[in-house]
KOLRO-873717 format. One record per residue: residue number from 1; y, z, x of N, C-alpha, C, CB in turn; chain. Coordinates in Angstrom, 2 decimals, padded with zeros to 5 digits. Glycine has a CB too. Layout:
SITE  num  n.north     n.up   n.east  ca.north    ca.up  ca.east  c.north     c.up   c.east  cb.north    cb.up  cb.east  cadena
SITE  NUM        Y        Z        X         Y        Z        X        Y        Z        X         Y        Z        X       A
...
% end
This chain:
SITE  num  n.north     n.up   n.east  ca.north    ca.up  ca.east  c.north     c.up   c.east  cb.north    cb.up  cb.east  cadena
SITE    1   134.00   053.94   034.50    133.65   055.33   034.65   133.17   055.93   033.32    134.84   056.11   035.19       A
SITE    2   133.78   055.49   032.24    133.42   055.99   030.92   131.96   055.65   030.58    134.37   055.41   029.85       A
SITE    3   131.51   054.45   030.99    130.12   054.03   030.73   129.13   054.89   031.51    129.93   052.55   031.09       A
SITE    4   129.46   055.18   032.75    128.57   056.01   033.57   128.47   057.41   032.98    129.09   056.09   035.04       A
SITE    5   129.57   057.95   032.53    129.58   059.26   031.91   128.74   059.26   030.64    131.01   059.70   031.60       A
SITE    6   128.86   058.21   029.84    128.05   058.12   028.62   126.56   058.02   028.94    128.47   056.91   027.80       A
SITE    7   126.21   057.26   029.97    124.80   057.12   030.37   124.26   058.48   030.80    124.65   056.09   031.53       A
SITE    8   125.00   059.20   031.62    124.56   060.52   032.07   124.45   061.49   030.89    125.53   061.08   033.12       A
SITE    9   125.37   061.36   029.94    125.32   062.21   028.75   124.05   061.94   027.95    126.57   061.98   027.86       A
SITE   10   123.71   060.68   027.75    122.51   060.35   026.98   121.23   060.76   027.71    122.47   058.86   026.69       A
SITE   11   121.24   060.63   029.03    120.06   061.06   029.82   119.87   062.56   029.69    120.21   060.66   031.32       A
SITE   12   120.96   063.32   029.87    120.84   064.77   029.80   120.47   065.22   028.39    122.14   065.43   030.24       A
SITE   13   121.01   064.58   027.39    120.67   064.92   026.00   119.21   064.59   025.72    121.59   064.17   025.02       A
SITE   14   118.73   063.49   026.27    117.33   063.10   026.10   116.37   064.07   026.78    117.10   061.70   026.63       A
SITE   15   116.82   064.76   027.82    115.97   065.72   028.52   115.86   067.06   027.80    116.49   065.94   029.92       A
SITE   16   116.75   067.31   026.86    116.77   068.60   026.19   115.46   068.90   025.47    117.93   068.66   025.21       A
SITE   17   114.95   067.95   024.71    113.72   068.20   023.94   112.53   068.47   024.87    113.41   066.99   023.03       A
SITE   18   112.29   067.64   025.92    111.17   067.97   026.81   111.33   069.32   027.50    111.02   066.88   027.86       A
SITE   19   112.56   069.65   027.87    112.78   070.94   028.53   112.46   072.09   027.57    114.25   071.06   029.03       A
SITE   20   112.91   071.99   026.34    112.63   073.05   025.36   111.13   073.13   025.07    113.42   072.79   024.05       A
SITE   21   110.45   071.98   024.98    109.00   072.00   024.75   108.27   072.65   025.93    108.47   070.56   024.54       A
SITE   22   108.70   072.34   027.16    108.08   072.97   028.33   108.35   074.47   028.34    108.61   072.33   029.62       A
SITE   23   109.55   074.87   027.97    109.85   076.30   027.90   108.97   077.00   026.87    111.33   076.52   027.56       A
SITE   24   108.76   076.37   025.73    107.89   076.96   024.70   106.46   077.05   025.23    107.93   076.12   023.39       A
SITE   25   105.98   075.99   025.90    104.64   076.00   026.49   104.51   077.13   027.51    104.32   074.64   027.15       A
SITE   26   105.49   077.23   028.42    105.45   078.29   029.43   105.54   079.68   028.80    106.57   078.10   030.44       A
SITE   27   106.30   079.78   027.71    106.39   081.07   027.03   105.04   081.46   026.44    107.46   081.01   025.93       A
SITE   28   104.35   080.51   025.81    103.02   080.79   025.26   102.05   081.15   026.38    102.49   079.56   024.46       A
SITE   29   102.09   080.40   027.49    101.22   080.72   028.64   101.53   082.10   029.18    101.38   079.66   029.76       A
SITE   30   102.82   082.44   029.20    103.21   083.77   029.68   102.66   084.86   028.75    104.75   083.88   029.78       A
SITE   31   102.70   084.61   027.44    102.13   085.59   026.50   100.64   085.76   026.74    102.39   085.15   025.05       A
SITE   32   099.93   084.65   026.99    098.50   084.73   027.28   098.27   085.49   028.59    097.88   083.32   027.37       A
SITE   33   099.12   085.24   029.58    099.00   085.97   030.85   099.24   087.46   030.65    099.98   085.41   031.88       A
SITE   34   100.19   087.80   029.80    100.47   089.22   029.54   099.25   089.88   028.90    101.72   089.38   028.62       A
SITE   35   098.60   089.18   027.98    097.38   089.72   027.38   096.28   089.92   028.41    096.88   088.80   026.28       A
SITE   36   096.07   088.91   029.25    095.08   089.03   030.32   095.45   090.11   031.32    094.92   087.71   031.04       A
SITE   37   096.74   090.21   031.60    097.26   091.22   032.51   096.96   092.62   031.97    098.77   091.03   032.73       A
SITE   38   097.18   092.81   030.67    096.93   094.11   030.05   095.44   094.45   030.11    097.42   094.12   028.59       A
SITE   39   094.58   093.49   029.80    093.13   093.71   029.89   092.71   094.05   031.31    092.37   092.48   029.41       A
SITE   40   093.26   093.33   032.27    092.95   093.58   033.67   093.46   094.97   034.09    093.56   092.48   034.57       A
SITE   41   094.62   095.35   033.58    095.18   096.66   033.87   094.26   097.77   033.38    096.57   096.81   033.24       A
SITE   42   093.77   097.64   032.14    092.87   098.66   031.59   091.57   098.74   032.39    092.56   098.36   030.12       A
SITE   43   091.02   097.58   032.75    089.79   097.53   033.54   090.02   098.14   034.93    089.29   096.08   033.67       A
SITE   44   091.16   097.85   035.51    091.50   098.37   036.84   091.64   099.89   036.81    092.80   097.73   037.36       A
SITE   45   092.32   100.40   035.79    092.49   101.86   035.69   091.15   102.56   035.56    093.39   102.22   034.49       A
SITE   46   090.27   101.99   034.73    088.95   102.59   034.52   088.15   102.56   035.83    088.20   101.84   033.40       A
SITE   47   088.18   101.41   036.50    087.44   101.28   037.76   088.01   102.19   038.83    087.46   099.82   038.24       A
SITE   48   089.34   102.25   038.93    089.97   103.08   039.96   089.67   104.56   039.74    091.48   102.85   039.97       A
SITE   49   089.70   105.00   038.48    089.41   106.40   038.19   087.99   106.76   038.62    089.60   106.70   036.68       A
SITE   50   087.10   105.81   038.48    085.70   106.03   038.81   085.44   105.87   040.31    084.81   105.07   038.03       A
SITE   51   086.08   104.88   040.93    085.76   104.54   042.32   086.63   105.23   043.37    085.88   103.07   042.50       A
SITE   52   087.87   105.58   043.03    088.79   106.14   044.03   088.21   107.35   044.76    090.09   106.53   043.37       A
SITE   53   087.66   108.36   044.06    087.09   109.51   044.79   085.91   109.11   045.69    086.63   110.58   043.79       A
SITE   54   085.12   108.17   045.23    083.96   107.73   046.02   084.43   106.99   047.27    083.03   106.82   045.18       A
SITE   55   085.42   106.12   047.13    085.93   105.37   048.29   086.61   106.30   049.27    086.91   104.27   047.84       A
SITE   56   087.36   107.27   048.77    088.05   108.21   049.66   087.06   109.05   050.46    088.97   109.12   048.86       A
SITE   57   085.89   109.35   049.90    084.89   110.16   050.58   083.85   109.31   051.31    084.20   111.07   049.59       A
SITE   58   084.03   108.01   051.34    083.03   107.10   051.90   082.92   107.22   053.42    083.36   105.67   051.52       A
SITE   59   081.70   107.30   053.88    081.41   107.25   055.32   080.33   106.19   055.53    080.95   108.65   055.87       A
SITE   60   080.05   105.91   056.76    079.02   104.91   057.04   077.63   105.40   056.62    079.01   104.55   058.53       A
SITE   61   077.48   106.70   056.43    076.18   107.26   056.05   075.94   107.31   054.54    076.05   108.65   056.61       A
SITE   62   077.01   107.25   053.73    076.82   107.37   052.28   077.29   106.12   051.52    077.56   108.59   051.76       A
SITE   63   077.05   104.95   052.06    077.41   103.70   051.40   076.70   103.51   050.07    077.10   102.53   052.31       A
SITE   64   075.51   104.10   049.94    074.76   103.94   048.69   075.45   104.63   047.52    073.34   104.49   048.86       A
SITE   65   076.27   105.65   047.77    076.99   106.31   046.66   078.00   105.36   046.03    077.70   107.58   047.16       A
SITE   66   078.59   104.50   046.84    079.53   103.51   046.30   078.79   102.49   045.44    080.29   102.80   047.44       A
SITE   67   077.64   102.04   045.91    076.85   101.08   045.14   076.45   101.67   043.78    075.59   100.66   045.93       A
SITE   68   076.13   102.95   043.75    075.75   103.61   042.50   076.94   103.81   041.57    075.09   104.95   042.78       A
SITE   69   078.14   103.97   042.15    079.33   104.25   041.34   079.95   102.98   040.75    080.36   104.96   042.19       A
SITE   70   079.59   101.81   041.29    080.18   100.57   040.78   079.73   100.32   039.35    079.78   099.37   041.67       A
SITE   71   080.65   099.90   038.48    080.28   099.62   037.10   079.31   098.44   037.02    081.53   099.32   036.26       A
SITE   72   078.37   098.53   036.09    077.39   097.45   035.92   078.04   096.17   035.41    076.27   097.88   034.96       A
SITE   73   078.97   096.32   034.45    079.70   095.17   033.92   081.18   095.34   034.23    079.47   095.03   032.38       A
SITE   74   081.76   094.33   034.81    083.19   094.37   035.12   083.72   092.96   035.22    083.46   095.16   036.42       A
SITE   75   084.94   092.77   034.75    085.61   091.48   034.89   086.46   091.45   036.15    086.47   091.18   033.66       A
SITE   76   086.39   092.52   036.92    087.23   092.66   038.10   086.68   091.85   039.27    087.35   094.13   038.49       A
SITE   77   087.55   091.08   039.86    087.19   090.29   041.03   086.80   091.20   042.19    088.35   089.37   041.43       A
SITE   78   087.49   092.31   042.35    087.22   093.21   043.46   085.89   093.94   043.31    088.34   094.23   043.60       A
SITE   79   085.53   094.32   042.08    084.25   094.99   041.86   083.10   094.03   042.15    084.15   095.53   040.40       A
SITE   80   083.23   092.78   041.72    082.21   091.78   042.01   082.06   091.58   043.52    082.55   090.44   041.34       A
SITE   81   083.20   091.50   044.20    083.16   091.32   045.66   082.57   092.55   046.34    084.57   091.04   046.20       A
SITE   82   082.90   093.74   045.84    082.37   094.97   046.41   080.85   094.99   046.30    082.97   096.21   045.69       A
SITE   83   080.31   094.55   045.16    078.86   094.48   044.99   078.25   093.53   046.01    078.50   094.03   043.57       A
SITE   84   078.86   092.37   046.18    078.35   091.39   047.14   078.42   091.91   048.57    079.14   090.07   047.02       A
SITE   85   079.50   092.61   048.90    079.65   093.18   050.24   078.55   094.21   050.50    081.05   093.83   050.41       A
SITE   86   078.31   095.07   049.52    077.26   096.08   049.70   075.87   095.46   049.77    077.32   097.09   048.57       A
SITE   87   075.64   094.37   049.02    074.35   093.68   049.09   074.15   093.01   050.45    074.26   092.63   047.97       A
SITE   88   075.25   092.58   051.07    075.16   091.86   052.35   075.51   092.76   053.54    076.09   090.66   052.33       A
SITE   89   075.39   094.06   053.38    075.87   094.96   054.42   075.12   094.84   055.75    075.78   096.36   053.95       A
SITE   90   073.92   094.32   055.74    073.21   094.15   057.00   073.64   092.90   057.76    071.72   094.10   056.75       A
SITE   91   074.49   092.07   057.18    075.00   090.86   057.81   076.53   090.94   057.87    074.54   089.57   057.02       A
SITE   92   077.05   091.46   058.98    078.49   091.72   059.14   079.29   090.43   059.03    078.77   092.41   060.48       A
SITE   93   078.77   089.34   059.53    079.47   088.07   059.45   079.61   087.63   057.99    078.73   086.99   060.26       A
SITE   94   078.58   087.84   057.22    078.63   087.52   055.78   079.67   088.39   055.07    077.23   087.72   055.13       A
SITE   95   079.75   089.64   055.46    080.74   090.55   054.87   082.15   090.03   055.13    080.59   091.98   055.44       A
SITE   96   082.42   089.58   056.35    083.73   089.02   056.69   084.03   087.79   055.84    083.80   088.67   058.18       A
SITE   97   083.03   086.95   055.64    083.22   085.76   054.81   083.52   086.14   053.37    081.99   084.85   054.87       A
SITE   98   082.84   087.15   052.86    083.09   087.61   051.49   084.52   088.13   051.32    082.09   088.70   051.11       A
SITE   99   085.03   088.81   052.34    086.42   089.28   052.30   087.39   088.10   052.28    086.71   090.19   053.50       A
SITE  100   087.11   087.10   053.08    087.96   085.90   053.09   087.89   085.18   051.74    087.54   084.95   054.23       A
SITE  101   086.69   085.10   051.19    086.53   084.47   049.87   087.31   085.24   048.80    085.04   084.40   049.49       A
SITE  102   087.31   086.57   048.90    088.07   087.38   047.94   089.56   087.05   048.03    087.83   088.89   048.20       A
SITE  103   090.07   086.95   049.25    091.49   086.60   049.42   091.81   085.26   048.79    091.86   086.58   050.91       A
SITE  104   090.92   084.28   048.99    091.14   082.96   048.40   091.11   083.00   046.88    090.10   081.98   048.92       A
SITE  105   090.15   083.73   046.32    090.05   083.85   044.86   091.26   084.58   044.27    088.76   084.58   044.47       A
SITE  106   091.73   085.61   044.98    092.91   086.35   044.51   094.13   085.43   044.53    093.16   087.60   045.38       A
SITE  107   094.26   084.64   045.58    095.37   083.70   045.67   095.29   082.65   044.57    095.38   083.01   047.06       A
SITE  108   094.08   082.18   044.30    093.87   081.20   043.22   094.27   081.79   041.87    092.40   080.74   043.19       A
SITE  109   093.92   083.06   041.64    094.26   083.72   040.39   095.77   083.92   040.24    093.55   085.06   040.30       A
SITE  110   096.48   083.94   041.35    097.93   084.14   041.32   098.71   082.83   041.17    098.38   084.85   042.59       A
SITE  111   098.04   081.69   041.22    098.74   080.39   041.18   099.52   080.17   039.89    097.75   079.27   041.35       A
SITE  112   098.92   080.43   038.74    099.62   080.19   037.48   100.85   081.09   037.33    098.67   080.42   036.30       A
SITE  113   100.73   082.40   037.60    101.95   083.22   037.52   103.02   082.78   038.51    101.61   084.67   037.77       A
SITE  114   102.61   082.34   039.70    103.60   081.85   040.68   104.30   080.59   040.15    102.92   081.55   042.03       A
SITE  115   103.52   079.70   039.57    104.10   078.47   039.02   105.06   078.79   037.89    103.00   077.51   038.53       A
SITE  116   104.65   079.69   037.00    105.54   080.07   035.90   106.82   080.73   036.43    104.82   081.02   034.93       A
SITE  117   106.67   081.55   037.46    107.84   082.23   038.02   108.80   081.23   038.68    107.41   083.29   039.03       A
SITE  118   108.26   080.15   039.23    109.12   079.15   039.87   109.70   078.17   038.86    108.35   078.39   040.93       A
SITE  119   108.87   077.74   037.90    109.33   076.75   036.94   110.22   077.34   035.85    108.14   076.07   036.30       A
SITE  120   109.98   078.60   035.50    110.76   079.25   034.45   112.26   079.22   034.71    110.31   080.66   034.30       A
SITE  121   112.71   079.67   035.88    114.16   079.65   036.12   114.74   078.24   036.12    114.46   080.31   037.44       A
SITE  122   113.99   077.29   036.69    114.49   075.91   036.73   114.64   075.36   035.32    113.54   075.02   037.56       A
SITE  123   113.61   075.50   034.51    113.68   074.99   033.14   114.68   075.80   032.31    112.30   075.03   032.49       A
SITE  124   114.77   077.09   032.57    115.75   077.91   031.87   117.17   077.46   032.16    115.59   079.37   032.25       A
SITE  125   117.43   077.13   033.43    118.76   076.63   033.80   119.03   075.29   033.13    118.88   076.50   035.33       A
SITE  126   118.03   074.41   033.16    118.21   073.11   032.49   118.41   073.31   030.99    116.99   072.19   032.74       A
SITE  127   117.64   074.20   030.39    117.77   074.47   028.97   119.12   075.10   028.62    116.66   075.38   028.50       A
SITE  128   119.74   075.72   029.61    121.07   076.30   029.38   122.16   075.26   029.59    121.29   077.49   030.31       A
SITE  129   122.05   074.49   030.66    123.12   073.56   031.01   123.16   072.31   030.14    122.99   073.16   032.45       A
SITE  130   122.00   071.79   029.75    121.99   070.55   028.96   122.74   070.72   027.64    120.54   070.10   028.68       A
SITE  131   122.52   071.77   026.87    123.28   071.91   025.62   124.75   072.27   025.82    122.63   072.97   024.76       A
SITE  132   125.10   072.71   027.04    126.50   073.04   027.28   127.40   071.81   027.17    126.67   073.69   028.66       A
SITE  133   126.89   070.65   027.59    127.68   069.41   027.48   128.06   069.10   026.04    126.91   068.23   028.07       A
SITE  134   127.08   068.99   025.13    127.42   068.76   023.73   128.28   069.88   023.13    126.16   068.60   022.92       A
SITE  135   128.05   071.11   023.59    128.86   072.22   023.06   130.32   072.05   023.45    128.33   073.56   023.57       A
SITE  136   130.54   071.65   024.69    131.93   071.44   025.14   132.56   070.23   024.45    131.97   071.25   026.67       A
SITE  137   131.76   069.18   024.21    132.26   068.02   023.46   132.64   068.46   022.05    131.20   066.88   023.42       A
SITE  138   131.78   069.29   021.42    132.07   069.80   020.09   133.34   070.63   020.09    130.91   070.65   019.57       A
SITE  139   133.56   071.40   021.14    134.78   072.19   021.24   136.00   071.29   021.37    134.70   073.15   022.43       A
SITE  140   135.87   070.24   022.20    136.99   069.31   022.39   137.32   068.57   021.11    136.66   068.31   023.50       A
SITE  141   136.32   068.27   020.30    136.54   067.55   019.04   136.87   068.50   017.88    135.31   066.72   018.69       A
SITE  142   136.87   069.78   018.15    137.17   070.73   017.09   136.00   071.03   016.19    138.30   070.24   016.28       A
SITE  143   134.80   070.58   016.58    133.59   070.80   015.77   132.95   072.12   016.21    132.58   069.60   015.92       A
SITE  144   133.42   073.20   015.65    132.96   074.53   016.04   131.49   074.74   015.67    133.83   075.60   015.37       A
SITE  145   131.03   074.16   014.56    129.62   074.32   014.15   128.70   073.70   015.19    129.38   073.66   012.76       A
SITE  146   129.04   072.50   015.68    128.23   071.84   016.71   128.24   072.67   017.99    128.77   070.40   017.00       A
SITE  147   129.41   073.18   018.35    129.51   073.99   019.56   128.65   075.25   019.42    130.99   074.37   019.84       A
SITE  148   128.71   075.91   018.28    127.94   077.14   018.07   126.44   076.87   018.15    128.30   077.76   016.71       A
SITE  149   125.97   075.78   017.55    124.54   075.45   017.59   124.09   075.21   019.03    124.24   074.20   016.73       A
SITE  150   124.83   074.40   019.76    124.45   074.08   021.13   124.53   075.31   022.05    125.34   072.97   021.68       A
SITE  151   125.46   076.19   021.81    125.55   077.43   022.59   124.35   078.33   022.29    126.87   078.17   022.30       A
SITE  152   123.90   078.30   021.02    122.73   079.09   020.64   121.51   078.59   021.39    122.49   079.01   019.12       A
SITE  153   121.32   077.27   021.47    120.20   076.69   022.22   120.34   077.03   023.70    120.13   075.15   022.03       A
SITE  154   121.55   076.96   024.21    121.79   077.21   025.63   121.40   078.63   026.04    123.24   076.96   025.97       A
SITE  155   121.63   079.60   025.17    121.35   080.98   025.54   120.01   081.48   025.03    122.44   081.87   025.02       A
SITE  156   119.18   080.60   024.47    117.88   081.01   023.93   116.74   080.80   024.93    117.58   080.25   022.66       A
SITE  157   117.03   080.37   026.18    115.97   080.09   027.16   115.56   081.37   027.91    116.43   079.01   028.16       A
SITE  158   114.29   081.40   028.42    113.71   082.63   028.98   113.01   082.39   030.32    112.72   083.23   027.99       A
SITE  159   112.86   083.45   031.12    112.23   083.37   032.45   111.08   084.39   032.55    113.30   083.62   033.57       A
SITE  160   110.06   084.08   033.38    108.86   084.93   033.49   108.66   085.38   034.95    107.61   084.17   032.98       A
SITE  161   107.98   086.55   035.23    107.74   087.03   036.60   106.30   087.45   036.89    108.62   088.19   036.87       A
SITE  162   105.94   088.10   038.13    104.54   088.29   038.51   104.20   089.40   039.52    104.05   087.05   039.04       A
SITE  163   105.03   090.27   040.02    104.79   091.11   041.19   103.64   092.11   041.09    106.02   091.84   041.48       A
SITE  164   103.41   092.72   039.96    102.43   093.81   039.87   101.02   093.34   040.20    102.45   094.41   038.48       A
SITE  165   100.64   092.19   039.70    099.28   091.67   039.93   099.04   091.45   041.42    099.06   090.36   039.15       A
SITE  166   100.05   090.99   042.12    099.93   090.75   043.56   099.66   092.07   044.29    101.22   090.08   044.11       A
SITE  167   100.30   093.14   043.86    100.10   094.46   044.46   098.67   094.96   044.21    101.12   095.48   043.90       A
SITE  168   098.12   094.68   043.01    096.74   095.08   042.72   095.78   094.44   043.69    096.36   094.73   041.29       A
SITE  169   095.94   093.14   043.91    095.03   092.44   044.81   095.17   092.94   046.24    095.28   090.93   044.76       A
SITE  170   096.36   093.30   046.66    096.55   093.85   048.00   095.80   095.17   048.14    098.05   094.05   048.30       A
SITE  171   095.86   096.02   047.12    095.14   097.29   047.17   093.63   097.06   047.15    095.55   098.19   045.98       A
SITE  172   093.16   096.13   046.32    091.73   095.81   046.27   091.25   095.31   047.63    091.45   094.76   045.19       A
SITE  173   092.03   094.45   048.25    091.65   093.93   049.57   091.60   095.06   050.59    092.63   092.84   050.03       A
SITE  174   092.52   095.99   050.51    092.53   097.14   051.40   091.24   097.96   051.23    093.76   098.03   051.13       A
SITE  175   090.83   098.19   049.98    089.58   098.92   049.72   088.38   098.16   050.25    089.41   099.18   048.22       A
SITE  176   088.35   096.86   050.03    087.23   096.05   050.52   087.14   096.07   052.05    087.37   094.60   050.03       A
SITE  177   088.28   095.99   052.70    088.28   096.04   054.17   087.82   097.41   054.67    089.69   095.74   054.72       A
SITE  178   088.19   098.46   053.95    087.73   099.80   054.31   086.21   099.89   054.22    088.38   100.86   053.39       A
SITE  179   085.64   099.39   053.13    084.18   099.39   052.97   083.53   098.55   054.06    083.79   098.84   051.57       A
SITE  180   084.12   097.40   054.37    083.57   096.54   055.43   083.59   097.26   056.78    084.36   095.23   055.51       A
SITE  181   084.64   098.00   057.05    084.69   098.75   058.32   083.64   099.85   058.36    086.08   099.36   058.52       A
SITE  182   083.39   100.50   057.22    082.33   101.52   057.17   080.96   100.87   057.41    082.34   102.26   055.80       A
SITE  183   080.78   099.68   056.88    079.52   098.95   057.11   079.37   098.63   058.59    079.47   097.65   056.26       A
SITE  184   080.46   098.18   059.22    080.41   097.89   060.66   080.06   099.14   061.46    081.77   097.32   061.13       A
SITE  185   080.63   100.29   061.07    080.32   101.53   061.75   078.84   101.87   061.63    081.17   102.66   061.18       A
SITE  186   078.30   101.65   060.44    076.90   101.96   060.19   075.99   101.17   061.12    076.53   101.68   058.73       A
SITE  187   076.27   099.90   061.28    075.39   099.05   062.10   075.77   099.03   063.56    075.39   097.66   061.57       A
SITE  188   076.88   099.67   063.91    077.27   099.78   065.31   076.65   101.02   065.96    078.79   099.82   065.44       A
SITE  189   076.15   101.95   065.14    075.54   103.16   065.67   074.23   102.82   066.37    075.30   104.19   064.54       A
SITE  190   073.94   103.53   067.47    072.69   103.28   068.20   071.46   103.74   067.47    072.74   103.95   069.53       A
% end
């Protein structure tokens, strides 16, 4: 039994370095996502301030006002899709496909934050539990310095999340569907 315990101890100790490296990698990726998130937030606020009144007043007769209000340059997935929808307004089937494509692109953009949100807690737990073994061994042997170091590593792990971006895409999709319905109304008139 002592040999099995030693083998498990060495395996878990050997996993500590890869787990910490993955946590550092995910932390750096999370920082990059936060930067991109902030840029997207600023772009979204600017676009919403400009487009919200136009979308709220949109009817099937004044679709051209929305086309004029769209920013010429934008990194926003929804603004690009809105331009394509307005360009294809005479083809309702194409408009439906563009909406579906937007949903797929939004889901694709959410993959990395979802992965970080799922992997972060798992690696954080591993990063916490793996050093606990050596810390407890240090405590049993009276090596308080070893225990303190391993406890420091155990409590230094971090977790990342993602909800706000998902809400933005839901609102963008709602606006796109509204525009698509106005287009349908326009071409359904006799």
